[in-house]
N, C-alpha and C positions, 0 to 999 in steps of 0.2 A: 814740612813737619805735619803729619796727619793727626787728627783729633777724632776720637770715637767715644761713644757712650760705654761706660764700664758697668760693673755690677749695679743692679738697682732692685728695689723692692718697695712695697708701700702697704699701709694698713691702718688700722685704728688702734691707737695706743691707750691703755689704761681705762678700759671700760669698768666702772665700779658697779659690781653686781652683788646684790644681797638676795639670797633665796631663802624664804621661810616655808618649811614644810608644815602643813596644817592638817595632815591626814587624821591626826588624833588630837585630843585635848592638850597633849604634851608636844609642843612645837619644837622643831629643829631649825637651827640657823647655819647657813654657810655664807661666808663673806669673802668675796674674791675681787681681784683686780686682773682683768683679762686684756691682753694685747694680741691682735691678729695681724698677720702679715702674709701677703700674697707675692708670689714670684712667678714670672712667666714672660710672655711676649708683649711687653709694655713699651717697647722702644718708641712707637709713634707718639705716645703721650709726652715723652721727653723731647723728641727731636722736632716734632711739628705741632704739638699741642692737641693732637687728635685723640679724643677720649673714647673711641668706639670700643676698645678692649678693656676699659677700666671699670670694674665693679666699684661703685662709690664706697668710700670708707664708711659712710653712714650706713650703707647696707650691711657691711661687716658688723657694725655695732648692733644693728637690729637682730642679726642672726645670732650673735653671742648671747643676747638677752633671751631670744626665743629658745635656744638650746639649753639655757639654764632651767627652763620649764620642761621641754619635751624630752631632753636626754637626762637632765638632772645633774646634780653635783655630788654623787655618791663618793667620788674621788676626783681630784682636779686632773689627774692623768687621764682617766676614762673620758671625762668631759672634753679635754683638749684633743684627744684622739678623734672623737666623733666630729668635733668642729673642723679640725684640719682636714680630715678625710672628706667631709662634705664639700669644702672649697675646691679640692683637687678633682673630685669625681663629678661635681655638678656645675661647675662654673668654668666656662671657656673664657679666655685662653690660659687659665691657671695651670701651671705644671708643678708647682710646689707651694706648700703653705706651712707657716709656723705659727703656733699658738703658745704664748707664754702666760702663765698664771701665777699669781701670788695669792695665798690664803691667810686670812687673819683669824686669830683664835678668839672665841668667846666662852665665858664660864657662867653657868647658871647661878643666879643669886640664891643664897641659902636663907630665904625669907623666914622659914619656920624653925631654923636651927637643927633640923634633922639630918642635913647633909644630902638630902634627895635632890635639892635644887628646884627652883621655881619652874613652872611649866612653860612660861612664856616671857621671862625676864632674865637678861644676861648682863654681865659687865665685860667690857673689853679686856682680854687677857692675852696670853701667848708669850712664852719665853722667847719665841722666834717667829719669823714669817716663813711659812712653808712655800716652796716654789716647785713648778714643773714647767717643762717646755717640750712640745711635740713638733716634729717636722715630718711632713709627708710629701713625697716626691713621686712623680710618674704615674702612669695609668695602672689600673688594677692588676693587669697581667704582668707588670714589671714594677710593682710597688716597692718603694724603700721607705721605711719608717724608723725614726729615731725617737726615743723617749729619755729625757733626763728628769730626775727628781732633785730635790734639794732643800736647803734652808738658808736663811740669812739672819743676821742680827741676833744670833744666839750668844748672849753675853754670859761668859762663864769665868770663874775666878777660883784659884786655889791659893791658900795662904801660906803653904809650904810645899815641899816635894818638888821644888824647881831650883835648878842651878844654872849658872852661866859663867864659864871660866875656860882658860886655855885658848882664848881667841887671839887672832892676829892683832898686833899692835904696831903703831907707828908714832911719829912725833906729835900727832894730834889726838892720840888716844888718851882719854882721861877716865873712861869707865873703869870702875873697880870690879875685879872678879868677885863672884859670890857663890857660896854653897847653899844659900837659903834665901829665896826671894819670893815675893808674890808674883804669880803668873796669871794674867787675865787677857781675854780677847773678846772680840765680837765676831764670832766665826761665821763665814759664808762657805758653804759646801754644796757641790753639785755632783751627782753620780749618774753614770750612763748605764742604761739597761741593755741587756743583750737581745731582749724580745719584748713582747707586749702581754704575755700571759703571766701576769704578776698580781698578787694581792697587794695593791698599791698602799692602802692605808696601813696594813700590818707591817709591810716592809719599811715604810717611812718611820713608824714608831720604833721598830727594831734597829734601824740604822742610827737614828738619833741616840738611842740608849747605848749602843755600842761605842759611839764616838765620845759620849760624855763619860762613860766608864773608863775609857783609856786615858782621857784627860785627867780624871781624878786619881787613878791608881798608878800611873807611870811615874817613876822617879825620873823626872825630865832633866836632861842636860842642855836642852835648847828647845825653843818653840818649833824649830824645824823637825827635830826628832819626834816631838809629840804629834805633829801633823802626819808624818809618815806612818807612825804606829796607828793612828786613828784610821787612816785610809786602808792600811793593811788589815785591820780588824774587820772593816766592812767587807772587803773582798773575801776574807776567810769565812765569814759567817753567812754571806748572801751570794749564792751562785748566780743569781740573776743579774748581778752588778758586775760590770767589767772595767770600770774606770771611776775614780773619784778625783775631783779637783777641789782644792781648798784655798781660801784666802783668809789670812788671820792678821789683823792689826795687833801689835803688841801694846796693850793698854797699860802703860807704865805706872808703877806705884813706887815712888821714891820715899825712902825713910826720911821723915821730917826731923830736922835738927832741933831737938829740945834741950840739948846739953848746954846751950848758951843761957838757959834759964835754971840750970842745975837740976834738970829732970832727966832721969834715965829713960831711954826709949829702945827697948829690946825687941825690935821688929813688931811694934804694936801700933804706932801712929804713922800714917803715910800721907803723902801728897799725891793725889790721883791726877796725873798730867795727861790731858787729852790730845796734845799735839806739840811738837811733831812726834811721830810714832814710827817704829819699825813696822814694815808690812811684809809678812812672810807668805809666800805662795808656793804650792807644790801640787803635783798630781801623782797618783799611784794607780798603776794599770796592770792588768793581767798580760802575761806574755802572749797568750793566744787570743787576745781581745780582737773582735772584728773591727774593720776600718771604721773610724768615727764619722766619715762622710760629712754630712751637714749637721750633725748633732750639736755642734758648738757654734754654728753660724747664727748668731743672735739677731734679733730684730731691734732690741732696745738700744743698741750701740751702733757704731759705724759699720757699714757693709765691708 
């Protein structure tokens, strides 16, 4: 029986970088978590311990911080593109690089009550964490690049407009059908772009708005239906996007039994149950979408 080295990659995970722009008296803040990953001819490091081809992960960290200044963080996608391209173009023997970024939101303190916001003081905010991942492979004359944007931990709830009935039942089914229930989730979504000529920030805001609007307005017969319609809305409204992947835990809200106390409870008081939970996942893709290639080959999980 033969044994061989399989897929491998290495990098520096979760570099916590905060960039403050001080060009004017009104400062700007960008708060990110950056993971860099290199792929290439690193067999010797695994097979014999020879590190001659290995760029230290500490060097990757230093580069990520340097690029936060020299390239900037106007958008996390443009930053990740520049960083990944640098590793492939300038570092031997790297043949591919992936950069994954999470961005955390901050809101200016309204110290004077005018709504203008303080020039240099913020409170941590954000209804979700914005994400992006860039993979760059091959030399410049045969370059392949994939960009995905996304969000996670977008907690969203509707108090009505959701049903669940007509489902398969067996001897262990105790769930009661319903025509009116609370539907809530902590949405994670990622979308794949067809190219790199994109207004990243405007597109992110638009996609989030489109998904939230569908969640709110659709008379939902199941969370599965809601996810599909959210993904379809994104593809219909944004021609730069070719695929949407979503994962949604069903954050159950069970009507609490107040009848034992002689109190009516007409869908008003619920027990929010955090586990176990249904986990619904789906993807929506254009018929003519280009091959996904390495777009979804993540660094933060198993190879």
